[in-house]
C-alpha positions as CSV (number, residue, x, y, z in Angstrom):
1,M,29.6,-6.0,-0.4
2,P,31.7,-4.3,2.3
3,T,29.9,-3.4,5.5
4,E,30.3,-0.1,7.3
5,L,32.6,-1.8,9.8
6,D,34.8,-3.0,6.9
7,W,35.3,0.5,5.7
8,L,36.1,1.8,9.1
9,H,39.2,-0.4,9.0
10,V,40.5,1.2,5.8
11,G,41.9,4.2,7.6
12,R,41.2,7.9,7.8
13,D,43.8,8.7,5.1
14,N,41.9,6.9,2.4
15,L,39.7,9.8,1.2
16,H,37.8,7.6,-1.3
17,A,36.7,5.2,1.4
18,R,36.0,8.0,3.9
19,A,33.8,9.9,1.4
20,Y,32.0,6.7,0.5
21,L,31.4,5.7,4.1
22,L,30.1,9.1,5.2
23,L,27.7,9.5,2.2
24,R,26.5,5.9,2.6
25,K,25.8,6.5,6.3
26,A,24.0,9.7,5.4
27,L,21.7,7.8,3.0
28,M,21.0,5.1,5.5
29,A,20.2,7.6,8.3
30,G,17.8,9.7,6.1
31,R,20.1,12.7,5.7
32,F,18.9,13.1,2.0
33,R,15.3,13.1,0.7
34,P,13.9,11.3,-2.3
35,G,14.4,13.4,-5.5
36,Q,17.2,15.5,-3.9
37,R,20.1,16.4,-6.2
38,L,23.6,15.8,-4.9
39,L,26.2,18.2,-6.3
40,L,29.9,17.3,-6.3
41,K,31.4,20.6,-5.1
42,P,29.1,21.3,-2.2
43,L,29.4,17.7,-1.0
44,A,33.2,17.9,-1.3
45,E,33.3,21.1,0.7
46,E,31.0,19.7,3.4
47,L,33.2,16.5,3.7
48,G,36.4,18.4,3.6
49,V,37.8,16.5,0.7
50,S,38.5,17.1,-3.0
51,V,35.9,16.5,-5.7
52,T,37.5,13.3,-7.0
53,P,36.8,11.0,-3.9
54,V,33.3,12.3,-3.8
55,R,32.7,11.5,-7.4
56,E,34.0,8.0,-6.9
57,A,31.8,7.6,-3.8
58,L,28.7,8.7,-5.7
59,L,29.4,6.3,-8.5
60,R,29.8,3.5,-6.0
61,L,26.6,4.3,-4.3
62,A,24.9,4.5,-7.7
63,S,26.1,0.9,-8.3
64,E,24.3,0.0,-5.1
65,R,21.1,1.6,-6.4
66,G,21.3,4.2,-3.7
67,L,21.6,7.0,-6.2
68,V,20.8,7.6,-9.9
69,P,22.6,9.8,-12.5
70,H,21.0,13.2,-12.9
71,Q,22.2,15.6,-15.7
72,S,25.9,16.3,-15.8
73,R,28.1,16.3,-12.7
74,S,25.3,15.4,-10.3
75,M,23.5,12.5,-8.8
76,M,19.9,12.2,-7.5
77,V,18.4,10.3,-4.7
78,P,15.9,8.0,-6.5
79,V,12.1,8.1,-5.9
80,L,11.1,4.5,-5.3
81,S,8.1,3.1,-7.1
82,V,5.4,1.5,-4.9
83,G,6.4,-1.9,-6.2
84,R,10.0,-1.5,-5.4
85,F,9.2,-0.1,-2.0
86,R,7.1,-3.2,-1.2
87,E,9.8,-5.5,-2.5
88,I,12.5,-3.9,-0.3
89,R,10.1,-3.9,2.7
90,D,9.4,-7.7,2.3
91,I,13.2,-8.5,2.0
92,R,13.9,-6.4,5.0
93,I,11.4,-8.3,7.1
94,E,13.2,-11.6,6.2
95,L,16.8,-10.4,6.6
96,E,16.3,-8.1,9.6
97,G,14.1,-10.6,11.3
98,R,16.8,-13.3,10.8
99,A,19.4,-11.0,12.3
100,A,17.2,-10.1,15.3
101,E,16.5,-13.8,15.9
102,A,20.2,-14.6,16.0
103,A,21.0,-11.5,18.1
104,A,18.7,-12.7,20.8
105,N,21.1,-15.6,21.4
106,N,24.3,-13.4,21.4
107,I,23.4,-9.9,22.6
108,S,25.1,-8.8,25.9
109,A,23.5,-7.2,28.9
110,S,25.5,-4.0,28.2
111,D,24.0,-3.9,24.7
112,I,20.5,-4.2,26.1
113,I,21.2,-1.3,28.5
114,A,22.6,0.8,25.6
115,L,19.5,0.0,23.5
116,E,17.2,1.0,26.3
117,K,19.0,4.4,26.5
118,M,18.8,4.8,22.8
119,Q,15.1,4.2,22.9
120,E,14.6,6.8,25.6
121,Q,16.6,9.3,23.5
122,L,14.5,8.3,20.4
123,M,11.2,9.0,22.1
124,L,12.5,12.4,23.4
125,A,13.5,13.3,19.9
126,R,10.1,12.3,18.6
127,R,8.3,14.5,21.1
128,Q,10.5,17.3,20.1
129,R,9.8,16.6,16.4
130,D,13.6,16.4,15.8
131,V,13.4,14.3,12.6
132,Q,17.1,14.0,12.0
133,A,17.8,12.9,15.6
134,V,15.0,10.3,15.4
135,L,16.4,8.9,12.2
136,A,20.0,8.8,13.4
137,I,19.1,7.1,16.7
138,N,16.7,4.7,14.9
139,E,19.5,3.6,12.6
140,E,22.0,3.2,15.4
141,F,19.4,1.2,17.4
142,H,18.7,-1.3,14.6
143,F,22.2,-1.9,13.6
144,R,23.4,-2.4,17.1
145,I,21.0,-5.3,17.2
146,Y,21.9,-6.6,13.8
147,R,25.7,-6.6,14.5
148,S,25.0,-8.6,17.6
149,S,23.8,-11.4,15.3
150,D,27.3,-12.4,14.3
151,L,26.0,-12.7,10.7
152,P,28.2,-10.3,8.7
153,V,26.9,-11.3,5.3
154,V,23.3,-10.7,6.4
155,C,24.3,-7.4,7.9
156,G,26.0,-6.3,4.7
157,L,22.8,-7.1,2.7
158,I,20.7,-5.2,5.3
159,E,22.9,-2.1,5.0
160,S,22.5,-2.2,1.2
161,L,18.7,-2.2,1.6
162,W,18.9,0.7,4.0
163,V,21.0,2.7,1.5
164,Q,17.9,2.5,-0.8
165,I,15.2,2.9,1.8
166,G,16.9,5.4,4.2
167,P,15.8,8.6,2.3
168,L,12.2,7.6,2.6
169,L,12.4,7.5,6.3
170,T,12.3,11.4,6.3
171,L,8.7,11.1,5.0
172,N,7.5,9.2,8.1
173,D,4.3,10.7,9.7
174,F,5.4,11.7,13.2
175,S,2.0,13.1,13.9
176,A,1.0,9.4,14.4
177,S,3.9,8.8,16.8
178,A,3.5,6.0,19.2
179,T,3.8,6.5,22.9
180,A,6.9,5.3,24.8
181,K,4.9,2.4,26.2
182,D,3.5,1.0,22.9
183,H,6.3,1.8,20.5
184,P,7.3,-1.3,18.5
185,H,10.8,-1.1,19.8
186,R,9.6,-2.1,23.2
187,A,8.6,-5.6,22.0
188,I,11.9,-6.0,20.3
189,L,13.8,-5.1,23.5
190,A,11.6,-7.4,25.7
191,S,12.3,-10.3,23.4
192,L,16.0,-9.7,23.2
193,A,16.2,-9.4,27.0
194,A,14.4,-12.7,27.4
195,G,16.6,-14.4,24.8
196,D,13.5,-15.1,22.7
197,G,14.7,-15.3,19.1
198,A,11.3,-16.1,17.6
199,G,9.7,-13.2,19.5
200,A,12.5,-10.8,18.4
201,R,11.9,-11.8,14.8
202,R,8.2,-11.2,15.1
203,A,8.6,-7.9,16.9
204,L,11.1,-6.7,14.3
205,A,8.7,-7.6,11.5
206,N,5.9,-5.7,13.3
207,D,8.2,-2.7,13.6
208,I,8.9,-2.6,9.9
209,M,5.3,-3.1,9.0
210,W,4.2,-0.3,11.5
211,A,6.5,2.2,9.9
212,S,5.8,1.0,6.3
213,K,2.1,1.7,6.8
214,Y,2.9,5.4,6.8
215,L,5.8,5.3,4.4
216,E,3.8,3.7,1.7
217,I,1.3,6.5,1.7
218,A,4.2,8.9,1.2
219,V,5.6,6.8,-1.6
220,V,2.2,6.8,-3.4
221,R,2.1,10.5,-3.2
222,L,5.7,10.9,-4.5
223,N,4.7,8.9,-7.5
224,E,1.5,10.9,-8.3
225,P,1.5,12.8,-11.6
226,A,2.2,16.5,-11.0
227,V,-1.3,17.5,-11.9
228,D,-2.7,15.2,-9.2
229,K,-0.3,16.6,-6.6
230,K,-1.5,20.1,-7.5
231,K,-5.1,19.1,-7.1
232,R,-4.4,17.5,-3.7
233,K,-2.6,20.6,-2.4
234,T,-5.5,22.8,-3.6
235,I,-8.0,20.6,-1.8
236,T,-5.9,20.6,1.4
237,S,-5.5,24.4,1.3
238,V,-9.3,24.8,0.9
239,S,-10.1,22.4,3.7
240,A,-7.7,24.2,6.0
241,N,-9.5,27.5,5.4
């Protein structure tokens, strides 16, 4: 499975690779929501390419389980079942923890400084409730760590998992946002700075579990029958009044 860095070397003139890379990145960073339809023509216009490379990119992403066919000429971001969400979560803990552990032995001082700045920007975006900025910075933060691991195969597998899980990140409950001091990223940064691989692995696992606690609630709601969703909305509306 090619990683994002592999595709960057293909060249800007390769429109198929460019469309694939941009859409894959968008899925990983939570640009699309579960259940959202992706139409060829609007996507092609947004990316500034013809319909053909976009179609090829969508088919490739469907083969990675990041999209599913929906009617004719369109794809849809899948709604994960609770079981599949938990499976991906558990695999992420293993793979991303492995990458964080290896990164603790390789990461440079300049990378640590860059990660600290990213974390400051992330917390500012959280306070401003800028969801898209939070998700973009969070993705950049994590993958800067993983690419410091010098484990390209592991990084490729992690990216494939983020293609599937990225859209769910838009459903995170920012009302339960951690403070700058107790955010799970702080423990990751401390372990990386100390060269503590085991600590980085534990901190990374805690970060995934912390976010997953809120995300699983959202996944359960996404999978509710329509009648149950309607009842819950009615109850919420009555309670608010």
